[in-house]
All heavy atoms as an XYZ file, in Angstrom:
907
protein
N       0.829     -1.185      0.000
C       0.000      0.000      0.000
C       0.874      1.249      0.000
O       0.734      2.100      0.834
C      -0.945      0.003      1.195
C      -2.063     -0.987      1.068
S      -3.241     -0.940      2.413
C      -2.328     -1.732      3.713
N       1.773      1.301     -0.914
C       2.579      2.499     -1.046
C       1.796      3.522     -1.834
O       0.774      3.229     -2.435
C       3.899      2.175     -1.775
O       3.576      1.686     -3.063
C       4.717      1.163     -1.003
N       2.264      4.724     -1.853
C       1.577      5.745     -2.631
C       0.937      6.779     -1.748
O       1.612      7.497     -1.036
N      -0.365      6.823     -1.772
C      -1.104      7.903     -1.116
C      -1.359      7.620      0.360
O      -2.492      7.367      0.768
C      -2.418      8.148     -1.853
C      -2.178      8.768     -3.209
O      -1.675      9.890     -3.245
O      -2.496      8.109     -4.213
N      -0.305      7.690      1.184
C      -0.469      7.449      2.620
C      -1.457      8.415      3.269
O      -2.207      8.014      4.154
C       0.880      7.461      3.342
C       1.608      6.132      3.292
C       2.253      5.840      1.942
O       2.467      6.779      1.154
O       2.528      4.667      1.679
N      -1.502      9.710      2.858
C      -2.518     10.595      3.456
C      -3.949     10.103      3.185
O      -4.813     10.189      4.051
C      -2.262     11.952      2.803
C      -0.820     11.913      2.427
C      -0.564     10.475      2.025
N      -4.164      9.557      1.985
C      -5.489      9.016      1.674
C      -5.795      7.827      2.573
O      -6.884      7.728      3.145
C      -5.563      8.604      0.194
C      -6.878      7.979     -0.174
C      -7.992      8.768     -0.410
C      -7.009      6.602     -0.280
C      -9.213      8.192     -0.748
C      -8.228      6.020     -0.620
C      -9.320      6.822     -0.852
N      -4.841      6.940      2.721
C      -5.027      5.765      3.574
C      -5.268      6.199      5.018
O      -6.164      5.691      5.689
C      -3.819      4.813      3.460
C      -3.784      4.201      2.061
C      -3.880      3.720      4.523
C      -2.528      3.423      1.747
N      -4.491      7.174      5.480
C      -4.677      7.677      6.845
C      -6.061      8.306      7.013
O      -6.669      8.195      8.075
C      -3.584      8.689      7.183
N      -6.564      8.932      5.959
C      -7.873      9.578      6.032
C      -9.015      8.571      6.114
O     -10.001      8.797      6.818
C      -8.072     10.495      4.824
N      -8.900      7.437      5.400
C      -9.996      6.469      5.394
C      -9.881      5.443      6.519
O     -10.850      4.763      6.833
C     -10.137      5.750      4.034
C     -10.445      6.742      2.929
C      -8.930      4.912      3.702
N      -8.702      5.328      7.139
C      -8.489      4.313      8.173
C      -9.492      4.414      9.329
O     -10.033      3.375      9.751
C      -7.059      4.366      8.697
C      -6.755      3.219      9.662
C      -5.313      3.193     10.069
C      -4.929      2.048     10.963
N      -5.947      1.352     11.695
N      -9.787      5.607      9.878
C     -10.777      5.642     10.974
C     -12.146      5.101     10.574
O     -12.806      4.427     11.357
C     -10.854      7.131     11.337
C      -9.560      7.705     10.873
C      -9.189      6.928      9.648
N     -12.558      5.343      9.343
C     -13.840      4.822      8.864
C     -13.791      3.304      8.732
O     -14.704      2.599      9.176
C     -14.204      5.458      7.526
C     -15.497      4.957      6.878
C     -16.695      5.220      7.771
C     -15.669      5.585      5.518
N     -12.710      2.799      8.156
C     -12.557      1.351      7.997
C     -12.526      0.678      9.369
O     -13.180     -0.343      9.593
C     -11.290      1.020      7.174
C     -11.018     -0.472      7.157
C     -11.428      1.557      5.751
N     -11.788      1.271     10.310
C     -11.723      0.722     11.662
C     -13.093      0.737     12.335
O     -13.478     -0.238     12.995
C     -10.719      1.496     12.519
C      -9.276      1.253     12.102
O      -9.014      0.294     11.345
O      -8.412      2.037     12.536
N     -13.844      1.824     12.161
C     -15.170      1.934     12.787
C     -16.125      0.879     12.243
O     -17.003      0.399     12.966
C     -15.745      3.328     12.556
N     -15.938      0.496     10.993
C     -16.791     -0.531     10.387
C     -16.320     -1.928     10.718
O     -17.007     -2.898     10.442
C     -16.816     -0.384      8.865
C     -17.442      0.882      8.373
S     -17.529      0.980      6.567
C     -15.940      0.394      6.040
N     -15.115     -2.034     11.270
C     -14.559     -3.346     11.550
C     -13.942     -3.978     10.319
O     -13.744     -5.189     10.264
N     -13.615     -3.149      9.318
C     -13.024     -3.647      8.094
C     -11.523     -3.816      8.212
O     -10.907     -3.457      9.211
N     -10.937     -4.365      7.158
C      -9.502     -4.573      7.084
C      -8.994     -3.954      5.791
O      -9.604     -4.128      4.734
C      -9.175     -6.090      7.065
O      -9.787     -6.697      8.202
C      -7.686     -6.338      7.092
N      -7.868     -3.240      5.885
C      -7.266     -2.663      4.686
C      -6.165     -3.594      4.188
O      -5.428     -4.171      4.985
C      -6.715     -1.269      4.984
C      -7.815     -0.310      5.381
S      -7.406      1.451      5.430
C      -5.775      1.541      6.029
N      -6.074     -3.729      2.860
C      -5.047     -4.555      2.261
C      -4.644     -3.970      0.917
O      -5.361     -3.125      0.368
C      -5.526     -6.007      2.119
C      -6.848     -6.250      1.414
C      -6.744     -7.533      0.606
C      -7.920     -6.419      2.466
N      -3.516     -4.402      0.378
C      -3.098     -3.882     -0.933
C      -4.139     -4.211     -1.997
O      -4.765     -5.275     -1.967
C      -1.782     -4.633     -1.210
C      -1.289     -5.061      0.131
C      -2.522     -5.325      0.951
N      -4.336     -3.312     -2.947
C      -5.362     -3.529     -3.978
C      -5.166     -4.812     -4.777
O      -6.144     -5.430     -5.185
C      -5.236     -2.305     -4.894
C      -4.399     -1.328     -4.174
C      -3.657     -2.029     -3.098
N      -3.909     -5.224     -4.978
C      -3.681     -6.436     -5.767
C      -4.035     -7.713     -5.006
O      -4.068     -8.797     -5.581
C      -2.237     -6.499     -6.279
C      -1.204     -6.499     -5.167
O      -1.535     -6.113     -4.024
O      -0.051     -6.881     -5.442
N      -4.350     -7.592     -3.716
C      -4.784     -8.742     -2.920
C      -6.302     -8.768     -2.728
O      -6.824     -9.607     -2.010
C      -4.087     -8.728     -1.558
C      -2.589     -8.943     -1.631
C      -1.930     -8.918     -0.260
O      -2.642     -9.087      0.760
O      -0.701     -8.730     -0.213
N      -7.000     -7.830     -3.367
C      -8.448     -7.722     -3.211
C      -9.154     -8.921     -3.827
O      -8.788     -9.397     -4.905
C      -8.958     -6.445     -3.855
N     -10.152     -9.398     -3.115
C     -11.009    -10.452     -3.619
C     -12.246     -9.857     -4.248
O     -12.446     -8.635     -4.219
N     -13.124    -10.687     -4.778
C     -14.320    -10.178     -5.462
C     -15.290     -9.437     -4.536
O     -16.049     -8.588     -5.001
C     -14.960    -11.431     -6.048
C     -14.338    -12.587     -5.349
C     -13.008    -12.136     -4.851
N     -15.256     -9.726     -3.253
C     -16.167     -9.065     -2.320
C     -15.563     -7.815     -1.677
O     -16.231     -7.099     -0.947
C     -16.589    -10.038     -1.210
C     -17.294    -11.282     -1.724
C     -18.592    -10.953     -2.451
O     -19.343    -10.089     -1.987
O     -18.836    -11.585     -3.497
N     -14.281     -7.556     -1.939
C     -13.610     -6.403     -1.357
C     -13.930     -5.139     -2.148
O     -14.289     -5.201     -3.329
C     -12.094     -6.621     -1.312
C     -11.717     -7.807     -0.435
O     -12.448     -8.084      0.545
O     -10.706     -8.465     -0.737
N     -13.761     -3.997     -1.502
C     -13.987     -2.703     -2.134
C     -12.623     -2.060     -2.361
O     -11.878     -1.836     -1.407
C     -14.861     -1.791     -1.238
C     -15.051     -0.436     -1.891
C     -16.195     -2.457     -0.927
N     -12.305     -1.785     -3.624
C     -11.035     -1.148     -3.954
C     -11.266      0.356     -4.049
O     -12.142      0.817     -4.788
C     -10.451     -1.705     -5.276
C      -9.150     -0.981     -5.622
C     -10.218     -3.206     -5.162
N     -10.485      1.108     -3.280
C     -10.589      2.563     -3.285
C      -9.481      3.144     -4.156
O      -8.314      2.765     -4.035
C     -10.462      3.109     -1.861
C     -11.485      2.581     -0.843
C     -11.209      3.147      0.538
C     -12.900      2.888     -1.279
N      -9.866      4.055     -5.032
C      -8.915      4.695     -5.938
C      -8.809      6.174     -5.596
O      -9.763      6.784     -5.096
C      -9.372      4.514     -7.380
N      -7.645      6.718     -5.885
C      -7.405      8.142     -5.669
C      -6.625      8.658     -6.868
O      -5.597      8.089     -7.228
C      -6.638      8.351     -4.369
C      -6.390      9.784     -4.040
C      -5.201     10.440     -4.103
C      -7.343     10.734     -3.597
N      -5.350     11.732     -3.726
C      -6.678     11.955     -3.402
C      -8.712     10.681     -3.344
C      -7.320     13.109     -2.969
C      -9.353     11.826     -2.915
C      -8.653     13.014     -2.724
N      -7.154      9.681     -7.478
C      -6.532     10.295     -8.651
C      -6.207      9.253     -9.724
O      -5.121      9.231    -10.298
C      -5.298     11.105     -8.249
C      -5.657     12.270     -7.348
C      -4.461     13.120     -6.934
O      -3.297     12.683     -7.113
O      -4.701     14.224     -6.433
N      -7.151      8.357     -9.960
C      -7.045      7.388    -11.035
C      -6.241      6.136    -10.745
O      -6.088      5.291    -11.610
N      -5.723      6.012     -9.529
C      -4.924      4.827     -9.194
C      -5.543      4.098     -8.011
O      -5.993      4.731     -7.044
C      -3.491      5.242     -8.862
N      -5.579      2.770     -8.086
C      -6.049      1.968     -6.956
C      -5.052      2.120     -5.816
O      -3.845      1.912     -6.001
C      -6.172      0.499     -7.349
C      -7.282      0.259     -8.353
O      -8.144      1.144     -8.510
O      -7.284     -0.812     -8.977
N      -5.560      2.497     -4.628
C      -4.687      2.792     -3.503
C      -4.769      1.729     -2.417
O      -3.760      1.288     -1.888
C      -5.018      4.180     -2.903
C      -4.155      4.476     -1.698
C      -4.863      5.261     -3.950
N      -5.983      1.330     -2.100
C      -6.173      0.386     -1.000
C      -7.461     -0.391     -1.232
O      -8.404      0.123     -1.832
C      -6.187      1.122      0.368
C      -7.389      2.044      0.482
C      -6.123      0.156      1.533
N      -7.482     -1.625     -0.774
C      -8.702     -2.432     -0.804
C      -9.214     -2.546      0.625
O      -8.429     -2.564      1.578
C      -8.422     -3.806     -1.388
N     -10.514     -2.589      0.753
C     -11.137     -2.717      2.067
C     -11.957     -3.994      2.086
O     -12.818     -4.210      1.226
C     -12.038     -1.506      2.382
C     -12.730     -1.687      3.722
C     -11.235     -0.216      2.345
N     -11.654     -4.834      3.040
C     -12.416     -6.069      3.242
C     -13.408     -5.790      4.370
O     -13.022     -5.552      5.514
C     -11.492     -7.228      3.603
C     -12.235     -8.541      3.800
C     -11.324     -9.729      3.679
N     -10.817     -9.791      2.297
C      -9.637    -10.326      1.972
N      -8.868    -10.841      2.894
N      -9.247    -10.353      0.714
N     -14.673     -5.790      4.029
C     -15.722     -5.518      5.001
C     -16.018     -6.771      5.822
O     -15.929     -7.886      5.308
C     -16.983     -5.034      4.290
C     -16.802     -3.737      3.491
C     -18.043     -3.463      2.661
C     -16.494     -2.576      4.411
N     -16.397     -6.591      7.067
C     -16.698     -7.752      7.906
C     -18.059     -8.341      7.557
O     -18.892     -7.691      6.925
C     -16.719     -7.165      9.317
C     -17.162     -5.749      9.105
C     -16.547     -5.334      7.783
N     -18.268     -9.570      7.978
C     -19.591    -10.174      7.870
C     -20.533     -9.409      8.795
O     -20.101     -8.825      9.794
C     -19.535    -11.649      8.276
C     -18.621    -12.484      7.410
C     -19.111    -12.558      5.974
O     -20.287    -12.747      5.711
N     -18.198    -12.391      5.033
N     -21.816     -9.395      8.501
C     -22.761     -8.622      9.298
C     -22.728     -8.999     10.776
O     -22.739     -8.128     11.644
C     -24.188     -8.789      8.760
C     -24.498     -8.025      7.484
C     -25.904     -8.360      7.009
C     -24.344     -6.540      7.673
N     -22.674    -10.277     11.075
C     -22.656    -10.697     12.476
C     -21.397    -10.183     13.176
O     -21.446     -9.771     14.334
C     -22.741    -12.217     12.581
N     -20.280    -10.187     12.468
C     -19.047     -9.650     13.042
C     -19.165     -8.155     13.256
O     -18.610     -7.611     14.216
C     -17.850     -9.948     12.137
C     -17.568    -11.439     12.025
O     -17.939    -12.194     12.948
O     -16.988    -11.844     11.005
N     -19.876     -7.465     12.363
C     -20.076     -6.029     12.511
C     -20.827     -5.719     13.796
O     -20.497     -4.767     14.501
C     -20.861     -5.457     11.329
O     -20.107     -5.526     10.156
N     -21.834     -6.518     14.115
C     -22.599     -6.288     15.338
C     -21.700     -6.455     16.553
O     -21.730     -5.633     17.472
C     -23.807     -7.219     15.415
C     -24.685     -7.080     16.657
C     -25.139     -5.641     16.875
C     -25.879     -8.007     16.559
N     -20.884     -7.496     16.562
C     -19.947     -7.674     17.671
C     -18.989     -6.495     17.766
O     -18.675     -6.023     18.869
C     -19.149     -8.966     17.500
C     -20.005    -10.210     17.676
O     -21.058    -10.133     18.341
O     -19.614    -11.274     17.146
N     -18.541     -5.995     16.629
C     -17.630     -4.848     16.601
C     -18.324     -3.601     17.158
O     -17.738     -2.856     17.944
C     -17.145     -4.610     15.170
C     -16.131     -3.530     15.052
N     -14.810     -3.724     15.369
C     -16.251     -2.236     14.673
C     -14.150     -2.593     15.189
N     -15.002     -1.687     14.755
N     -19.570     -3.377     16.770
C     -20.331     -2.222     17.261
C     -20.526     -2.316     18.770
O     -20.363     -1.329     19.495
C     -21.691     -2.118     16.538
C     -21.487     -1.742     15.074
C     -22.614     -1.126     17.228
C     -22.719     -1.906     14.207
N     -20.876     -3.511     19.257
C     -21.070     -3.686     20.700
C     -19.770     -3.433     21.465
O     -19.779     -2.778     22.513
C     -21.615     -5.087     20.991
C     -23.060     -5.325     20.562
C     -23.388     -6.815     20.609
C     -24.022     -4.529     21.425
N     -18.657     -3.915     20.937
C     -17.363     -3.694     21.592
C     -17.015     -2.207     21.611
O     -16.513     -1.693     22.623
C     -16.269     -4.497     20.881
N     -17.300     -1.512     20.523
C     -17.036     -0.068     20.472
C     -17.908      0.679     21.473
O     -17.444      1.631     22.120
C     -17.274      0.459     19.055
N     -19.157      0.251     21.627
C     -20.044      0.899     22.601
C     -19.529      0.672     24.021
O     -19.598      1.577     24.855
C     -21.480      0.405     22.437
C     -22.099      0.827     21.127
S     -23.795      0.266     20.946
C     -24.651      1.711     21.544
N     -19.025     -0.520     24.286
C     -18.452     -0.789     25.610
C     -17.228      0.082     25.864
O     -17.067      0.622     26.955
C     -18.087     -2.267     25.769
C     -19.273     -3.127     26.077
C     -18.897     -4.529     26.532
O     -17.738     -4.966     26.351
O     -19.794     -5.195     27.078
N     -16.386      0.233     24.846
C     -15.207      1.096     25.012
C     -15.635      2.529     25.291
O     -15.067      3.208     26.149
C     -14.319      1.040     23.771
C     -13.470     -0.211     23.681
C     -12.408     -0.115     22.595
N     -12.946      0.166     21.270
C     -13.426     -0.756     20.447
N     -13.430     -2.031     20.799
N     -13.885     -0.413     19.259
N     -16.653      2.981     24.577
C     -17.151      4.354     24.762
C     -17.701      4.547     26.176
O     -17.462      5.574     26.811
C     -18.230      4.664     23.729
C     -18.775      6.057     23.826
C     -19.858      6.298     22.799
C     -20.487      7.659     23.042
N     -21.731      7.824     22.337
N     -18.428      3.554     26.669
C     -19.014      3.637     28.011
C     -17.966      3.430     29.104
O     -18.157      3.845     30.233
C     -20.132      2.599     28.173
C     -21.361      2.871     27.342
C     -22.117      4.112     27.780
O     -22.048      4.490     28.970
O     -22.773      4.720     26.921
N     -16.893      2.735     28.751
C     -15.840      2.473     29.734
C     -16.166      1.353     30.705
O     -15.504      1.197     31.733
N     -17.167      0.574     30.362
C     -17.564     -0.563     31.202
C     -18.454     -1.483     30.378
O     -18.963     -1.097     29.327
C     -18.284     -0.090     32.454
C     -19.533      0.720     32.148
C     -20.132      1.297     33.395
N     -21.126      2.295     33.047
C     -22.064      2.693     33.855
N     -22.135      2.184     35.074
N     -22.923      3.596     33.492
N     -18.656     -2.702     30.862
C     -19.533     -3.621     30.129
C     -20.948     -3.057     29.995
O     -21.458     -2.403     30.920
C     -19.530     -4.886     30.988
C     -18.271     -4.798     31.792
C     -18.051     -3.329     32.030
N     -21.563     -3.306     28.869
C     -22.930     -2.814     28.646
C     -23.894     -3.407     29.667
O     -24.888     -2.767     30.024
C     -23.384     -3.132     27.222
C     -22.580     -2.457     26.104
C     -23.096     -2.922     24.740
C     -22.627     -0.944     26.224
N     -23.605     -4.596     30.153
C     -24.467     -5.227     31.155
C     -24.498     -4.438     32.463
O     -25.442     -4.571     33.244
C     -24.021     -6.659     31.415
N     -23.488     -3.594     32.698
C     -23.427     -2.809     33.931
C     -24.185     -1.488     33.846
O     -24.272     -0.756     34.836
C     -21.962     -2.509     34.298
C     -21.194     -3.754     34.691
O     -21.837     -4.812     34.921
O     -19.955     -3.670     34.766
N     -24.741     -1.166     32.672
C     -25.485      0.081     32.508
C     -26.836     -0.004     33.200
O     -27.388     -1.091     33.391
C     -25.698      0.374     31.019
C     -24.451      0.541     30.161
C     -24.847      0.706     28.697
C     -23.628      1.726     30.631
N     -27.391      1.155     33.542
C     -28.740      1.158     34.116
C     -29.770      0.980     32.996
O     -29.434      0.991     31.806
C     -28.996      2.431     34.927
C     -28.958      3.711     34.098
O     -29.190      3.676     32.875
O     -28.699      4.781     34.691
N     -31.023      0.795     33.385
C     -32.074      0.487     32.414
C     -32.200      1.563     31.341
O     -32.306      1.259     30.146
C     -33.418      0.309     33.132
C     -34.564     -0.063     32.181
C     -35.872     -0.303     32.924
N     -36.246      0.751     33.832
C     -36.927      1.849     33.489
N     -37.285      2.038     32.249
N     -37.227      2.758     34.387
N     -32.179      2.816     31.735
C     -32.339      3.904     30.768
C     -31.192      3.895     29.752
O     -31.410      4.070     28.550
C     -32.393      5.241     31.484
C     -32.665      6.395     30.571
C     -32.915      7.671     31.347
C     -33.154      8.787     30.348
N     -33.992      9.816     30.843
N     -29.978      3.665     30.209
C     -28.827      3.609     29.303
C     -28.931      2.403     28.365
O     -28.576      2.495     27.190
C     -27.526      3.575     30.099
N     -29.418      1.284     28.881
C     -29.602      0.105     28.030
C     -30.658      0.374     26.958
O     -30.504     -0.042     25.805
C     -29.990     -1.111     28.868
C     -28.844     -1.650     29.706
C     -29.277     -2.832     30.550
C     -28.130     -3.325     31.416
N     -28.492     -4.498     32.213
N     -31.706      1.078     27.315
C     -32.726      1.431     26.336
C     -32.129      2.319     25.241
O     -32.442      2.158     24.062
C     -33.897      2.143     27.011
C     -34.740      1.226     27.861
C     -35.779      1.965     28.685
O     -35.643      3.159     28.975
N     -36.811      1.242     29.081
N     -31.252      3.220     25.623
C     -30.588      4.091     24.648
C     -29.678      3.273     23.729
O     -29.626      3.510     22.521
C     -29.786      5.174     25.367
C     -29.044      6.105     24.443
C     -29.934      6.959     23.547
O     -31.160      7.018     23.749
O     -29.383      7.569     22.615
N     -28.979      2.297     24.282
C     -28.140      1.412     23.469
C     -29.004      0.685     22.439
O     -28.650      0.616     21.263
C     -27.370      0.412     24.364
C     -26.772     -0.724     23.536
C     -26.284      1.120     25.159
N     -30.139      0.172     22.858
C     -31.039     -0.529     21.936
C     -31.527      0.425     20.859
O     -31.579      0.062     19.675
C     -32.211     -1.186     22.697
C     -33.292     -1.673     21.747
C     -31.699     -2.340     23.548
N     -31.836      1.655     21.219
C     -32.298      2.645     20.243
C     -31.215      2.909     19.194
O     -31.476      2.911     17.990
C     -32.678      3.958     20.930
C     -33.301      4.977     19.969
C     -33.369      6.366     20.560
N     -32.054      6.934     20.808
C     -31.215      7.374     19.861
N     -31.544      7.282     18.602
N     -30.056      7.889     20.181
N     -29.982      3.083     19.644
C     -28.866      3.328     18.734
C     -28.644      2.118     17.825
O     -28.457      2.260     16.612
C     -27.587      3.664     19.527
C     -27.741      5.028     20.208
C     -26.351      3.631     18.629
C     -26.673      5.312     21.257
N     -28.674      0.930     18.414
C     -28.459     -0.285     17.630
C     -29.562     -0.495     16.602
O     -29.294     -0.927     15.483
C     -28.333     -1.497     18.556
C     -27.061     -1.530     19.403
C     -27.144     -2.649     20.434
C     -25.823     -1.680     18.537
N     -30.785     -0.177     16.977
C     -31.876     -0.315     16.009
C     -31.669      0.644     14.840
O     -31.841      0.269     13.674
C     -33.230     -0.055     16.661
C     -34.363     -0.225     15.662
C     -35.727      0.007     16.246
O     -35.861      0.788     17.205
O     -36.677     -0.595     15.726
N     -31.253      1.874     15.141
C     -31.003      2.852     14.082
C     -29.878      2.399     13.156
O     -29.871      2.735     11.972
C     -30.665      4.210     14.697
N     -28.955      1.613     13.680
C     -27.825      1.127     12.879
C     -28.120     -0.217     12.209
O     -27.267     -0.795     11.562
C     -26.576      1.016     13.749
C     -26.131      2.415     14.224
C     -24.846      2.407     14.943
N     -23.743      2.136     14.022
C     -22.483      2.083     14.409
N     -22.165      2.278     15.672
N     -21.525      1.830     13.539
N     -29.340     -0.733     12.373
C     -29.739     -1.955     11.693
C     -29.315     -3.245     12.371
O     -29.324     -4.305     11.760
N     -28.983     -3.163     13.649
C     -28.474     -4.338     14.360
C     -29.480     -5.474     14.424
O     -29.085     -6.645     14.467
C     -28.061     -3.945     15.784
N     -30.745     -5.168     14.393
C     -31.741     -6.213     14.572
C     -32.177     -6.835     13.248
O     -33.026     -7.719     13.218
C     -32.916     -5.669     15.392
C     -32.455     -5.178     16.734
C     -32.455     -3.828     17.033
C     -31.947     -6.066     17.676
C     -31.987     -3.371     18.259
C     -31.476     -5.622     18.895
C     -31.497     -4.270     19.190
N     -31.553     -6.384     12.158
C     -31.775     -7.027     10.869
C     -30.846     -8.230     10.703
O     -31.047     -9.058      9.825
C     -31.540     -6.028      9.731
N     -29.847     -8.312     11.559
C     -28.880     -9.408     11.525
C     -29.486    -10.617     12.222
O     -30.129    -10.477     13.282
C     -27.578     -8.989     12.250
C     -26.590    -10.136     12.330
C     -26.956     -7.793     11.565
N     -29.288    -11.777     11.642
C     -29.798    -12.991     12.265
C     -29.225    -13.125     13.671
O     -28.024    -12.954     13.869
C     -29.412    -14.204     11.421
C     -30.030    -15.459     11.943
C     -29.796    -16.598     11.001
N     -30.516    -17.737     11.545
C     -30.419    -18.944     11.069
N     -29.645    -19.189     10.044
N     -31.093    -19.922     11.613
N     -30.061    -13.412     14.611
C     -29.715    -13.544     16.031
C     -29.273    -12.217     16.647
O     -28.612    -12.209     17.686
C     -28.642    -14.622     16.268
C     -29.027    -15.976     15.762
N     -30.088    -16.684     16.270
C     -28.505    -16.733     14.770
C     -30.208    -17.822     15.621
N     -29.269    -17.875     14.700
N     -29.643    -11.110     16.010
C     -29.267     -9.795     16.527
C     -29.838     -9.534     17.907
O     -29.134     -9.040     18.795
N     -31.105     -9.874     18.103
C     -31.734     -9.645     19.412
C     -31.018    -10.474     20.485
O     -30.715     -9.961     21.566
C     -33.245     -9.961     19.372
C     -33.855     -9.944     20.772
C     -33.975     -8.970     18.480
N     -30.729    -11.721     20.175
C     -30.052    -12.582     21.148
C     -28.657    -12.059     21.478
O     -28.241    -12.050     22.639
C     -29.948    -14.023     20.622
C     -31.273    -14.744     20.531
C     -32.005    -14.491     19.210
O     -31.617    -13.594     18.429
O     -33.008    -15.183     18.974
N     -27.944    -11.607     20.453
C     -26.590    -11.083     20.661
C     -26.622     -9.836     21.531
O     -25.829     -9.699     22.475
C     -25.929    -10.762     19.302
O     -25.883    -11.960     18.526
C     -24.523    -10.211     19.477
N     -27.547     -8.935     21.243
C     -27.658     -7.696     22.025
C     -28.116     -8.011     23.445
O     -27.582     -7.449     24.418
C     -28.609     -6.698     21.335
C     -28.923     -5.509     22.233
C     -28.003     -6.235     20.014
N     -29.076     -8.900     23.579
C     -29.549     -9.271     24.921
C     -28.392     -9.818     25.756
O     -28.233     -9.443     26.928
C     -30.675    -10.307     24.823
N     -27.563    -10.660     25.165
C     -26.420    -11.206     25.880
C     -25.451    -10.124     26.316
O     -24.937    -10.137     27.435
N     -25.190     -9.171     25.417
C     -24.258     -8.084     25.747
C     -24.809     -7.173     26.839
O     -24.055     -6.668     27.670
C     -23.951     -7.270     24.496
N     -26.128     -6.985     26.845
C     -26.747     -6.114     27.849
C     -27.049     -6.841     29.153
O     -27.400     -6.210     30.149
C     -28.049     -5.513     27.303
C     -27.911     -4.520     26.140
C     -29.287     -4.114     25.640
C     -27.101     -3.315     26.556
N     -26.951     -8.161     29.130
C     -27.263     -8.928     30.331
C     -28.742     -8.939     30.652
O     -29.147     -8.940     31.814
N     -29.564     -8.934     29.598
C     -31.020     -8.967     29.764
C     -31.576    -10.085     28.890
O     -30.858    -10.689     28.098
C     -31.675     -7.608     29.373
C     -31.166     -6.481     30.262
C     -31.453     -7.277     27.906
N     -32.862    -10.321     29.008
C     -33.502    -11.350     28.185
C     -33.880    -10.782     26.815
O     -33.939     -9.567     26.624
C     -34.766    -11.861     28.884
O     -35.751    -10.833     28.904
N     -34.145    -11.679     25.880
C     -34.651    -11.255     24.567
C     -35.956    -10.496     24.742
O     -36.201     -9.503     24.056
C     -34.887    -12.467     23.657
C     -33.633    -13.156     23.219
C     -33.946    -14.366     22.349
N     -35.125    -15.054     22.844
C     -35.952    -15.789     22.127
N     -35.736    -15.973     20.861
N     -36.990    -16.376     22.663
N     -36.791    -10.983     25.654
C     -38.071    -10.334     25.921
C     -37.858     -8.868     26.316
O     -38.581     -7.976     25.863
C     -38.810    -11.096     27.034
C     -40.147    -10.520     27.386
C     -41.241    -10.695     26.556
C     -40.309     -9.801     28.558
C     -42.483    -10.163     26.889
C     -41.542     -9.262     28.899
C     -42.631     -9.443     28.057
N     -36.856     -8.606     27.129
C     -36.559     -7.233     27.553
C     -36.130     -6.385     26.364
O     -36.566     -5.235     26.224
C     -35.472     -7.226     28.646
O     -35.969     -7.944     29.776
C     -35.095     -5.820     29.054
N     -35.302     -6.932     25.490
C     -34.882     -6.186     24.301
C     -36.099     -5.857     23.445
O     -36.256     -4.726     22.968
C     -33.816     -6.955     23.491
C     -33.537     -6.263     22.156
C     -32.537     -7.091     24.298
N     -36.989     -6.838     23.255
C     -38.211     -6.578     22.489
C     -39.058     -5.500     23.169
O     -39.645     -4.647     22.496
C     -39.030     -7.856     22.287
C     -38.455     -8.767     21.245
C     -38.027    -10.052     21.575
C     -38.342     -8.372     19.914
C     -37.498    -10.895     20.624
C     -37.811     -9.214     18.948
C     -37.393    -10.477     19.315
O     -36.872    -11.312     18.364
N     -39.125     -5.514     24.484
C     -39.852     -4.465     25.204
C     -39.228     -3.094     24.945
O     -39.946     -2.109     24.738
C     -39.895     -4.756     26.716
C     -40.945     -5.757     27.068
O     -41.885     -6.001     26.323
N     -40.783     -6.378     28.230
N     -37.906     -3.012     24.981
C     -37.226     -1.749     24.694
C     -37.538     -1.285     23.271
O     -37.781     -0.104     23.041
C     -35.714     -1.885     24.852
C     -35.219     -2.101     26.271
C     -33.892     -2.454     26.496
C     -36.036     -1.956     27.388
C     -33.392     -2.655     27.773
C     -35.551     -2.170     28.667
C     -34.214     -2.511     28.862
O     -33.742     -2.694     30.128
N     -37.537     -2.217     22.332
C     -37.845     -1.867     20.947
C     -39.281     -1.379     20.804
O     -39.543     -0.381     20.131
C     -37.608     -3.072     20.027
C     -36.156     -3.450     19.785
C     -36.070     -4.831     19.136
C     -35.457     -2.409     18.945
N     -40.209     -2.064     21.438
C     -41.610     -1.665     21.373
C     -41.838     -0.322     22.067
O     -42.631      0.495     21.597
C     -42.516     -2.735     21.999
C     -42.587     -3.973     21.137
O     -42.357     -3.929     19.935
N     -42.881     -5.100     21.771
N     -41.116     -0.096     23.149
C     -41.235      1.175     23.856
C     -40.790      2.321     22.948
O     -41.417      3.380     22.908
C     -40.394      1.134     25.124
C     -40.388      2.400     25.931
C     -39.419      2.267     27.113
N     -39.371      3.476     27.871
C     -40.054      3.703     28.979
N     -40.850      2.765     29.456
N     -39.959      4.846     29.596
N     -39.701      2.097     22.217
C     -39.173      3.114     21.306
C     -40.182      3.433     20.198
O     -40.305      4.563     19.768
C     -37.848      2.619     20.696
C     -37.200      3.590     19.751
C     -36.740      4.870     20.424
O     -36.430      4.865     21.627
O     -36.711      5.910     19.729
N     -40.909      2.410     19.756
C     -41.883      2.599     18.687
C     -43.228      3.109     19.196
O     -44.135      3.342     18.423
C     -42.074      1.279     17.924
C     -40.841      0.847     17.183
C     -41.040     -0.500     16.545
C     -39.753     -0.942     15.883
N     -39.797     -2.320     15.432
N     -43.342      3.227     20.524
C     -44.575      3.726     21.102
C     -45.696      2.715     21.127
O     -46.867      3.069     21.143
N     -45.356      1.430     21.109
C     -46.383      0.384     21.130
C     -46.812      0.063     22.534
O     -46.116      0.192     23.483
C     -45.851     -0.880     20.440
C     -45.504     -0.711     18.967
C     -44.907     -1.999     18.425
C     -46.715     -0.336     18.161
């Protein structure tokens, strides 16, 4: 990945936030995204599987909170569920179960938080 290091440095925080991996463009597979700058391929990005993305998002939320999500109070857990729903976390297979495990609550509780957010 020689060449446009400023470009690579600029996109790295986004790739990291998505849980992706950067690699040289000539190592890109068919599912990778090759980023070009000024007409030249600079870097390829390998995106994570959706389930891995959810784990990555949950880990980032824990880092932001500075403690396990299970240690949050009810209101904070409801906010986590709201954020995760906005990010599409519950479209992932077993998303509710994964989030419930991270929050230390039951699936039923997560569904209650979701219904509360929707005003049901």
